[in-house]
C-alpha positions as CSV (number, residue, x, y, z in Angstrom):
1,X,51.6,14.8,1.8
2,X,48.5,16.8,1.4
3,X,47.4,15.1,-1.6
4,X,47.0,11.6,0.1
5,X,45.0,13.0,2.9
6,X,42.6,14.5,0.2
7,X,42.3,10.9,-1.3
8,X,41.3,9.3,1.8
9,X,38.5,11.8,2.6
10,X,37.1,11.8,-0.9
11,X,34.2,9.7,-1.3
12,X,34.5,6.0,-2.9
13,X,32.4,7.1,-5.9
14,X,35.0,10.0,-6.7
15,X,37.6,7.3,-7.2
16,X,35.5,4.4,-8.7
17,X,32.2,6.2,-9.9
18,X,32.0,3.7,-12.9
19,X,31.7,0.6,-10.6
20,X,28.7,2.2,-8.7
21,X,26.9,2.9,-12.3
22,X,27.6,-0.7,-13.2
23,X,26.2,-1.9,-10.2
24,X,22.9,0.0,-10.5
25,X,22.7,-1.1,-14.3
26,X,23.2,-4.8,-13.0
27,X,20.2,-4.2,-10.5
28,X,18.0,-2.6,-13.1
29,X,18.9,-5.7,-15.7
30,X,18.0,-8.1,-13.0
31,X,14.6,-6.4,-12.0
32,X,13.7,-6.3,-15.6
33,X,14.8,-10.0,-16.0
34,X,12.8,-10.9,-13.2
35,X,9.8,-9.2,-14.5
36,X,9.8,-11.2,-17.8
37,X,10.8,-14.4,-15.8
38,X,7.6,-14.1,-13.8
39,X,5.6,-13.4,-17.0
40,X,4.3,-10.2,-15.6
41,X,4.8,-7.3,-17.7
42,X,2.5,-4.8,-16.3
43,X,1.4,-3.7,-12.8
44,X,-1.6,-5.3,-11.3
45,X,-4.5,-2.8,-11.4
46,X,-6.9,-2.0,-8.5
47,X,-10.6,-2.0,-8.8
48,X,-10.9,1.7,-9.8
49,X,-8.7,0.9,-12.9
50,X,-9.3,-2.6,-13.9
51,X,-13.0,-2.9,-12.9
52,X,-14.7,-5.0,-10.4
53,X,-17.7,-5.1,-7.8
54,X,-18.1,-3.1,-4.7
55,X,-20.5,-4.3,-1.9
56,X,-22.0,-2.2,0.9
57,X,-23.2,-4.0,3.8
58,X,-25.3,-2.9,6.6
59,X,-24.8,-4.4,10.1
60,X,-28.4,-5.7,11.5
61,X,-29.4,-5.9,15.2
62,X,-29.1,-9.2,17.0
63,X,-32.2,-10.3,19.1
64,X,-31.2,-10.0,22.7
65,X,-28.1,-8.0,22.0
66,X,-29.0,-4.5,21.8
67,X,-25.6,-3.3,21.9
68,X,-23.9,-5.7,19.5
69,X,-23.1,-3.0,16.8
70,X,-20.1,-1.4,18.2
71,X,-16.6,-0.5,17.1
72,X,-15.0,-3.7,18.1
73,X,-17.3,-6.0,16.4
74,X,-17.4,-3.9,13.3
75,X,-13.5,-4.2,13.0
76,X,-13.6,-7.9,13.8
77,X,-16.2,-8.5,11.1
78,X,-14.1,-6.4,8.3
79,X,-11.2,-8.4,9.2
80,X,-12.9,-11.9,9.0
81,X,-14.5,-10.7,5.7
82,X,-11.1,-9.7,4.4
83,X,-9.5,-13.2,5.5
84,X,-12.7,-15.0,3.9
85,X,-12.2,-13.1,0.4
86,X,-8.6,-13.6,0.4
87,X,-9.2,-17.2,1.0
88,X,-10.8,-17.3,-2.3
89,X,-7.4,-16.3,-3.9
90,X,-8.1,-12.7,-4.2
91,X,-5.1,-10.7,-3.5
92,X,-6.3,-7.1,-4.0
93,X,-9.7,-7.1,-2.0
94,X,-10.4,-4.0,-0.1
95,X,-12.5,-4.3,3.2
96,X,-13.0,-1.3,5.3
97,X,-15.7,0.0,7.8
98,X,-17.6,3.1,6.9
99,X,-19.5,5.2,9.5
100,X,-20.8,3.2,12.4
101,X,-22.6,0.3,10.9
102,X,-21.4,-0.1,7.2
103,X,-18.7,-2.0,5.7
104,X,-17.4,-1.5,2.1
105,X,-15.9,-4.6,0.3
106,X,-14.3,-4.0,-3.2
107,X,-13.7,-7.2,-5.2
108,X,-11.5,-7.0,-8.4
109,X,-12.5,-8.0,-11.8
110,X,-11.9,-11.8,-12.4
111,X,-13.4,-12.7,-9.1
112,X,-16.8,-14.7,-8.8
113,X,-18.8,-11.9,-7.5
114,X,-21.7,-14.5,-6.6
115,X,-19.3,-16.5,-4.4
116,X,-17.5,-13.6,-2.9
117,X,-21.0,-12.0,-1.9
118,X,-21.8,-15.3,-0.1
119,X,-18.5,-15.2,1.7
120,X,-18.7,-11.5,2.9
121,X,-22.5,-11.8,3.8
122,X,-22.8,-15.4,5.5
123,X,-22.3,-15.0,9.2
124,X,-20.9,-18.9,9.4
125,X,-22.9,-19.5,12.6
126,X,-22.2,-23.1,13.2
127,X,-24.0,-25.5,15.5
128,X,-24.3,-29.3,16.1
129,X,-28.0,-29.8,17.4
130,X,-29.6,-33.3,17.9
131,X,-32.5,-34.2,15.5
132,X,-35.8,-34.8,17.0
133,X,-37.5,-35.6,13.8
134,X,-37.3,-35.0,10.1
135,X,-39.8,-35.1,7.2
136,X,-40.1,-34.3,3.7
137,X,-39.4,-30.6,2.8
138,X,-42.9,-29.7,1.5
139,X,-45.4,-28.1,3.6
140,X,-47.5,-30.7,5.8
141,X,-51.0,-30.4,5.2
142,X,-52.9,-29.1,8.2
143,X,-56.1,-31.1,8.0
144,X,-54.5,-34.1,9.2
145,X,-51.8,-33.1,11.7
146,X,-50.7,-35.8,14.0
147,X,-47.4,-36.7,15.5
148,X,-46.7,-39.9,13.6
149,X,-46.9,-38.2,10.3
150,X,-44.5,-35.5,11.3
151,X,-42.0,-38.4,11.5
152,X,-43.1,-40.3,8.6
153,X,-40.1,-40.1,6.8
154,X,-38.0,-41.2,9.7
155,X,-35.7,-44.3,9.1
156,X,-35.9,-47.5,11.0
157,X,-33.1,-49.9,12.0
158,X,-34.0,-52.5,9.2
159,X,-33.5,-50.0,6.6
160,X,-29.9,-49.1,7.5
161,X,-27.4,-50.1,4.9
162,X,-23.7,-50.7,5.2
163,X,-21.4,-47.7,4.4
164,X,-19.4,-49.9,2.1
165,X,-22.7,-50.2,-0.2
166,X,-23.3,-46.4,-0.3
167,X,-22.9,-44.5,-3.5
168,X,-19.7,-42.5,-3.6
169,X,-20.5,-38.8,-3.6
170,X,-24.0,-39.0,-2.0
171,X,-23.3,-39.8,1.4
172,X,-23.0,-37.4,4.2
173,X,-21.3,-38.5,7.3
174,X,-19.2,-37.5,10.2
175,X,-16.2,-39.5,11.2
176,X,-13.6,-39.4,13.9
177,X,-10.0,-38.6,12.6
178,X,-6.7,-39.1,14.1
179,X,-3.5,-37.3,12.4
180,X,-1.4,-40.5,13.2
181,X,-3.9,-43.2,12.0
182,X,-5.4,-44.2,8.5
183,X,-9.2,-43.5,8.3
184,X,-11.1,-46.6,9.5
185,X,-14.9,-47.3,9.6
186,X,-14.7,-47.7,13.3
187,X,-16.3,-44.5,15.2
188,X,-18.1,-43.5,11.8
189,X,-21.2,-41.8,11.8
190,X,-23.4,-43.3,9.0
191,X,-25.8,-40.7,7.7
192,X,-29.5,-40.7,7.0
193,X,-28.6,-40.8,3.3
194,X,-27.2,-44.3,3.8
195,X,-30.6,-45.4,5.0
196,X,-33.2,-46.5,2.6
197,X,-36.5,-44.7,3.0
198,X,-39.6,-46.7,2.9
199,X,-41.3,-46.1,-0.5
200,X,-44.8,-44.9,-0.5
201,X,-47.7,-47.4,-1.6
202,X,-50.3,-46.6,-4.1
203,X,-54.0,-46.5,-3.2
204,X,-56.9,-47.6,-5.2
205,X,-57.3,-43.9,-6.3
206,X,-53.9,-44.0,-7.6
207,X,-52.4,-41.5,-5.2
208,X,-49.6,-42.4,-3.1
209,X,-50.1,-42.4,0.8
210,X,-47.5,-41.2,3.3
211,X,-44.7,-43.7,4.1
212,X,-45.8,-45.5,7.4
213,X,-44.5,-44.2,10.6
214,X,-41.7,-45.9,12.3
215,X,-42.8,-48.0,15.4
216,X,-40.2,-46.7,17.9
217,X,-39.5,-44.1,19.0
218,X,-43.0,-42.4,18.3
219,X,-41.8,-39.7,15.9
220,X,-42.6,-36.2,17.5
221,X,-43.2,-37.8,20.8
222,X,-40.5,-35.5,22.4
223,X,-41.4,-32.4,20.3
224,X,-43.4,-29.8,22.0
225,X,-46.7,-29.0,20.2
226,X,-45.6,-25.4,19.2
227,X,-42.4,-26.8,17.5
228,X,-44.2,-29.5,15.8
229,X,-46.7,-26.8,14.5
230,X,-43.7,-24.8,13.1
231,X,-42.4,-28.0,11.5
232,X,-45.6,-28.7,9.8
233,X,-46.0,-25.1,8.3
234,X,-42.5,-25.1,7.2
235,X,-41.9,-25.1,3.5
236,X,-38.4,-26.0,2.0
237,X,-39.5,-26.1,-1.5
238,X,-38.2,-22.7,-2.6
239,X,-35.1,-20.6,-2.3
240,X,-37.0,-17.9,-0.9
241,X,-38.9,-20.1,1.9
242,X,-35.3,-21.7,2.7
243,X,-33.8,-18.3,3.0
244,X,-36.6,-16.9,5.2
245,X,-36.3,-20.2,7.4
246,X,-32.6,-19.8,7.6
247,X,-32.7,-16.3,8.7
248,X,-35.2,-17.1,11.5
249,X,-33.3,-20.1,12.8
250,X,-29.9,-18.3,12.8
251,X,-31.5,-15.5,14.7
252,X,-33.0,-18.2,17.5
253,X,-30.9,-18.4,20.6
254,X,-28.7,-21.6,20.9
255,X,-30.6,-22.8,23.8
256,X,-33.7,-23.0,22.2
257,X,-35.0,-25.6,19.7
258,X,-35.4,-24.7,16.0
259,X,-37.0,-26.0,12.7
260,X,-34.6,-25.8,9.5
261,X,-34.3,-26.8,6.0
262,X,-31.7,-28.8,4.4
263,X,-29.7,-26.9,1.9
264,X,-31.1,-28.4,-1.1
265,X,-34.8,-28.2,0.4
266,X,-35.4,-32.1,0.4
267,X,-36.0,-32.4,4.1
268,X,-36.9,-30.4,7.0
269,X,-35.9,-31.0,10.7
270,X,-36.9,-30.4,14.1
271,X,-33.6,-29.8,16.0
272,X,-32.8,-29.4,19.8
273,X,-30.7,-27.0,21.3
274,X,-27.0,-26.7,20.3
275,X,-24.8,-29.4,21.8
276,X,-21.7,-28.1,20.2
277,X,-21.2,-24.6,19.2
278,X,-18.9,-23.3,15.9
279,X,-16.7,-21.6,18.4
280,X,-15.5,-25.0,19.5
281,X,-14.1,-25.7,16.1
282,X,-10.5,-24.8,16.1
283,X,-9.8,-25.3,12.2
284,X,-11.3,-26.9,8.9
285,X,-10.0,-27.7,5.7
286,X,-11.0,-29.2,2.5
287,X,-9.4,-32.4,1.5
288,X,-9.8,-34.9,-1.3
289,X,-10.5,-38.4,0.2
290,X,-9.3,-40.9,-2.3
291,X,-8.8,-43.7,0.1
292,X,-12.5,-44.2,0.9
293,X,-13.8,-42.6,-2.3
294,X,-15.8,-39.9,-0.7
295,X,-14.6,-37.2,-2.9
296,X,-14.1,-33.8,-1.6
297,X,-14.8,-33.7,2.2
298,X,-14.2,-31.1,5.1
299,X,-12.1,-32.1,8.0
300,X,-12.9,-30.3,11.2
301,X,-10.5,-30.3,14.3
302,X,-12.1,-29.2,17.9
303,X,-10.5,-27.3,20.7
304,X,-9.8,-29.4,23.6
305,X,-13.3,-28.4,25.3
306,X,-15.1,-28.9,21.8
307,X,-13.8,-32.4,21.6
308,X,-15.1,-33.4,25.1
309,X,-18.5,-31.8,23.9
310,X,-18.5,-33.6,20.8
311,X,-17.7,-37.0,22.5
312,X,-20.5,-36.5,24.9
313,X,-23.2,-35.6,22.5
314,X,-22.4,-38.3,20.1
315,X,-22.5,-40.8,22.8
316,X,-25.8,-39.8,24.1
317,X,-27.2,-39.9,20.3
318,X,-25.7,-43.4,19.7
319,X,-28.0,-44.8,22.3
320,X,-31.1,-43.5,20.6
321,X,-33.2,-44.9,17.7
322,X,-33.4,-43.3,14.2
323,X,-33.9,-40.6,13.5
324,X,-32.9,-39.2,17.1
325,X,-29.6,-40.7,16.8
326,X,-28.8,-38.1,14.1
327,X,-27.3,-34.8,14.8
328,X,-27.8,-31.7,12.5
329,X,-24.8,-29.7,11.5
330,X,-26.4,-26.3,11.1
331,X,-24.7,-23.7,9.2
332,X,-26.5,-20.2,9.4
333,X,-29.9,-21.8,10.0
334,X,-29.6,-24.6,7.3
335,X,-28.8,-28.2,7.7
336,X,-25.8,-28.9,5.7
337,X,-25.5,-32.4,7.0
338,X,-27.5,-34.8,9.4
339,X,-25.2,-37.8,10.1
340,X,-26.2,-40.7,12.4
341,X,-24.1,-42.0,15.2
342,X,-23.3,-45.6,16.1
343,X,-20.9,-44.8,18.8
344,X,-19.3,-42.0,20.7
345,X,-16.7,-40.0,18.5
346,X,-13.6,-39.1,20.4
347,X,-10.4,-37.8,19.5
348,X,-11.1,-34.1,18.9
349,X,-11.8,-34.3,15.2
350,X,-14.6,-35.0,12.7
351,X,-15.2,-35.1,8.8
352,X,-18.2,-33.8,7.0
353,X,-18.8,-35.1,3.6
354,X,-21.7,-35.3,1.2
355,X,-21.1,-34.8,-2.3
356,X,-19.0,-31.8,-2.1
357,X,-17.5,-30.1,-5.2
358,X,-14.1,-28.7,-4.5
359,X,-15.5,-25.1,-4.4
360,X,-18.2,-25.8,-2.0
361,X,-15.8,-27.8,0.4
362,X,-13.4,-25.0,0.1
363,X,-16.0,-22.6,1.0
364,X,-17.2,-24.4,3.9
365,X,-13.7,-24.9,5.3
366,X,-13.1,-21.3,4.7
367,X,-15.9,-20.0,6.5
368,X,-15.3,-22.6,9.5
369,X,-11.5,-21.8,9.7
370,X,-11.8,-17.9,9.7
371,X,-14.6,-18.0,12.1
372,X,-18.1,-16.6,12.6
373,X,-19.0,-13.1,12.2
374,X,-19.9,-11.2,15.6
375,X,-22.9,-9.4,13.4
376,X,-25.3,-10.3,10.8
377,X,-25.0,-8.2,7.7
378,X,-27.5,-7.2,4.8
379,X,-26.1,-6.3,1.6
380,X,-27.4,-2.6,1.0
381,X,-25.9,-1.8,-2.2
382,X,-24.0,-3.5,-5.1
383,X,-22.0,-1.8,-7.6
384,X,-20.2,-2.8,-10.6
385,X,-17.3,-0.7,-11.9
386,X,-16.7,-1.4,-15.6
387,X,-13.1,-2.0,-17.1
388,X,-13.9,1.0,-19.5
389,X,-14.4,3.4,-16.8
390,X,-11.2,2.4,-15.1
391,X,-9.4,2.7,-18.5
392,X,-10.6,6.2,-18.8
393,X,-9.5,7.2,-15.2
394,X,-6.0,5.6,-16.1
395,X,-5.7,7.4,-19.2
396,X,-6.6,10.7,-17.5
397,X,-3.8,9.8,-14.8
398,X,-1.2,9.2,-17.3
399,X,-1.8,12.5,-19.3
400,X,-1.6,14.2,-16.0
401,X,1.7,12.5,-15.3
402,X,3.0,13.1,-18.8
403,X,2.0,16.9,-18.3
404,X,3.8,17.2,-15.3
405,X,6.9,15.5,-16.5
406,X,7.2,17.8,-19.5
407,X,7.0,20.7,-17.4
408,X,9.7,19.5,-15.4
409,X,11.9,18.6,-18.4
410,X,11.2,22.3,-19.7
411,X,12.1,23.9,-16.6
412,X,15.4,21.7,-16.1
413,X,16.6,22.4,-19.8
414,X,15.9,26.0,-19.6
415,X,17.6,26.5,-16.2
416,X,20.2,24.0,-16.0
417,X,21.1,23.3,-19.6
418,X,23.8,20.5,-19.9
419,X,22.9,19.4,-16.3
420,X,19.6,18.5,-17.3
421,X,20.8,15.5,-19.1
422,X,22.1,14.3,-15.5
423,X,18.5,14.9,-14.2
424,X,16.8,13.4,-17.2
425,X,18.9,10.1,-16.9
426,X,18.3,10.1,-13.3
427,X,14.6,10.4,-13.6
428,X,14.8,7.4,-16.3
429,X,16.4,5.2,-13.9
430,X,13.9,5.8,-11.2
431,X,11.0,5.3,-13.5
432,X,12.3,1.8,-14.6
433,X,13.1,0.8,-10.9
434,X,9.8,2.0,-9.9
435,X,7.8,0.4,-12.7
436,X,9.8,-3.0,-12.3
437,X,9.4,-2.9,-8.7
438,X,5.5,-2.2,-8.8
439,X,5.0,-5.1,-11.3
440,X,6.9,-7.6,-9.3
441,X,5.2,-6.8,-6.1
442,X,1.8,-7.5,-7.8
443,X,2.2,-11.4,-7.6
444,X,4.7,-11.2,-4.5
445,X,2.4,-9.3,-2.0
446,X,-0.7,-8.4,-3.9
447,X,0.1,-4.9,-4.5
448,X,-2.4,-3.3,-7.2
449,X,-2.1,0.1,-8.6
450,X,-4.9,2.0,-8.1
451,X,-5.6,5.7,-9.0
452,X,-4.4,7.2,-5.9
453,X,-1.2,5.4,-6.3
454,X,-0.9,6.9,-9.7
455,X,-1.3,10.2,-8.1
456,X,1.6,9.1,-5.5
457,X,3.8,8.2,-8.5
458,X,3.2,11.7,-10.2
459,X,4.0,13.5,-6.9
460,X,7.2,11.6,-6.8
461,X,8.5,13.1,-10.1
462,X,8.8,16.3,-8.2
463,X,10.1,14.8,-5.3
464,X,13.0,13.2,-7.2
465,X,13.6,16.3,-9.4
466,X,13.8,18.4,-6.3
467,X,17.0,16.0,-4.9
468,X,18.6,16.9,-8.1
469,X,17.9,20.5,-7.9
470,X,19.5,20.6,-4.5
471,X,22.7,18.9,-5.6
472,X,23.0,21.0,-8.6
473,X,22.7,24.4,-6.6
474,X,25.1,23.1,-4.2
475,X,27.7,22.6,-7.0
476,X,27.0,26.1,-8.5
477,X,27.6,27.5,-5.0
478,X,31.1,26.1,-4.9
479,X,31.7,27.5,-8.2
480,X,30.4,30.9,-7.4
481,X,32.8,30.7,-4.5
482,X,35.9,30.3,-7.2
483,X,36.4,26.5,-7.2
484,X,36.7,24.3,-10.5
485,X,34.0,22.0,-11.2
486,X,35.9,18.7,-9.8
487,X,36.2,19.9,-6.2
488,X,33.1,21.6,-6.6
489,X,31.3,18.5,-7.2
490,X,32.9,16.8,-4.0
491,X,32.8,19.7,-1.7
492,X,28.9,20.2,-2.7
493,X,27.9,16.8,-2.1
494,X,28.1,16.5,1.8
495,X,25.9,19.5,2.1
496,X,23.6,18.3,-0.5
497,X,23.5,15.0,1.1
498,X,22.3,16.1,4.4
499,X,19.5,18.3,2.9
500,X,18.3,15.5,0.7
501,X,18.2,12.8,3.3
502,X,16.2,15.1,5.7
503,X,13.8,16.2,3.0
504,X,13.3,12.4,2.0
505,X,13.1,11.4,5.7
506,X,10.0,13.9,6.0
507,X,8.6,12.7,3.0
508,X,8.8,9.0,4.0
509,X,7.6,9.7,7.5
510,X,4.5,11.3,6.2
511,X,3.9,8.5,3.9
512,X,4.3,6.0,6.6
513,X,2.0,7.7,8.8
514,X,-0.6,8.0,6.1
515,X,-0.3,4.3,5.5
516,X,-0.8,3.5,9.1
517,X,-3.9,5.6,9.9
518,X,-5.7,5.2,6.5
519,X,-7.5,2.4,4.8
520,X,-8.4,1.4,1.3
521,X,-7.3,3.4,-1.6
522,X,-5.6,6.1,0.2
523,X,-3.1,3.5,1.5
524,X,-2.1,3.0,-2.2
525,X,-1.3,6.5,-2.5
526,X,1.1,6.3,0.7
527,X,2.7,3.3,-0.3
528,X,3.7,4.6,-3.4
529,X,4.8,7.8,-2.2
530,X,7.1,5.8,0.4
531,X,8.5,3.4,-2.3
532,X,9.4,6.4,-4.4
533,X,11.0,8.3,-1.9
534,X,13.3,5.4,-1.0
535,X,14.2,5.1,-4.7
536,X,14.8,8.8,-4.8
537,X,17.6,8.2,-2.2
538,X,18.9,5.2,-4.0
539,X,19.2,6.9,-7.1
540,X,20.7,10.1,-5.9
541,X,23.3,8.3,-4.0
542,X,24.1,5.5,-6.4
543,X,23.5,7.2,-9.9
544,X,23.4,10.9,-9.8
545,X,26.3,11.6,-7.8
546,X,28.7,8.8,-9.5
547,X,27.3,10.4,-12.8
548,X,28.4,13.8,-12.0
549,X,31.6,12.6,-10.9
550,X,32.3,11.2,-14.2
551,X,31.0,14.3,-16.0
552,X,33.2,16.6,-14.1
553,X,36.3,14.9,-15.8
554,X,34.8,15.7,-19.4
555,X,36.0,19.0,-20.9
556,X,32.6,20.2,-22.0
557,X,31.6,20.4,-18.1
558,X,34.7,21.1,-16.6
559,X,35.6,24.2,-18.8
560,X,32.3,25.5,-18.0
561,X,30.7,25.4,-21.5
562,X,27.9,28.1,-21.8
563,X,25.7,25.2,-22.5
564,X,26.9,23.0,-19.6
565,X,24.8,24.7,-17.2
566,X,28.0,25.4,-15.1
567,X,29.4,28.6,-16.9
568,X,31.5,30.4,-14.0
569,X,30.6,33.6,-15.9
570,X,27.1,33.2,-16.0
571,X,27.0,32.0,-12.4
572,X,28.8,35.2,-11.1
573,X,32.0,33.5,-10.0
574,X,34.6,35.5,-8.1
575,X,37.9,36.1,-10.4
576,X,40.4,34.8,-10.4
577,X,39.3,31.2,-10.0
578,X,41.2,29.3,-7.2
579,X,43.4,26.6,-8.8
580,X,45.7,25.5,-6.1
581,X,45.9,25.0,-2.4
582,X,47.8,27.9,-0.6
583,X,47.3,30.5,-3.3
584,X,47.2,34.0,-2.2
585,X,43.7,35.2,-2.0
586,X,42.6,38.2,-3.7
587,X,41.2,41.5,-2.2
588,X,39.6,42.6,-5.4
589,X,35.8,43.1,-5.0
590,X,33.6,41.6,-7.3
């Protein structure tokens, strides 16, 4: 009756080890098949291996906010930058703080560096400001300053054209939107681009004069003299001058009026205090409008409070004459759109249009959706890592891995002989699983193999080999006690299993803590170390142990061949060997 009890206590792998090995084989075939099915045959490489661009941004002091640069704002800025860059479709960007006022942004090769630079450096300070007056973007001559000339390019009521006659792709307007209703022309804000500007008349000298000023309201009548002077001096004709003007306007308090340029420099504006802030925008997205033929537009949704503010300001502007019935949508000190208003726009939503391309619409929606940075930043350094340098680093890492693997193989063959075949087969299975999983994780979660991750994979070779060695030594200990191979394999497994689990748990815990408390490339090392540690447990339990159970039935190993690594004489086994239960113990000393 003793034999059945032994059978019940034996692990399942002892009775059917072949089934477990077949299960592992099926899993490997499935992973490799998934790799070919996805069309991804190699792991994604990080910036240090594949090349890319690295930015170093320095936080700038804010006017009136002496304590703005702090740990909380820096972490918030880094999080927003990462979401912005990932919103471009970048899946392996690295954004991390460095010191007290720097943020490092790493963008992999294949990403538009110019577009990424704009995304990470733009503060996205959005405000809706009423237009006081507008004029051409060039600098106004000082010899003949007059309030009427500052508003010379204002548009009158008689010049307003119907939205149906506007050229598609050139209009810039804001319209109310409702999720449950189709867009209509009611409540639509018609822009300055829909108004035909009065043409200049030639003089006898052949030089055109400035367009006549509008009769009502007197342009510049409500503008403080100091603001009018700033508007006259503002030059929007060059990118440099527009950038300087935008920076100055972005650093002005929301409660103060500003002068600002349009993005293309065609016009300049005197704008009143902010009526609706960007924080009142709950979301924004790029949409292609095929119903009204506006092309790419940006749809904005306001918060409940923001919707009320937007309805109030559009209601007030609708009662005024051009150009003071317009509001400027100011993003980082530049006017991206300046629609006019016919009636109050209610409903908590608005649409920005104006000849957007898909990229520009998505960029604007991306910045508005992910919020404004709490700080302004200046790019201190920009470094490009070439793919050639990354290739050299990867080559060096692979050589180091090959040397480490070769040393492990030499040790296993010299010390364990035939058992080395079991260890090498297990290492092969572990390598296949690690490679395929890393490859599939690239498109799945954006995992990218960087140099520290390669180091983690190299370290894993030793961790995996250590698990085999623990099991082999437990088997040898049982043989030294006088047991034959088959019971030694089964009796040594529980002791080895406990040691392997404890060892791998400590390694996995260290990897998890390292992943949680570090940033950037070090996380790649921790992730790879944790992954390979889990795979070590899977391979030892589902491959190494069942394989040893099968080999214990083979004569080469069970008889203790000198090259099997399990020769009782070489191991110093106690004679005679125990062959059956209840046999009389010997008293002869070894």
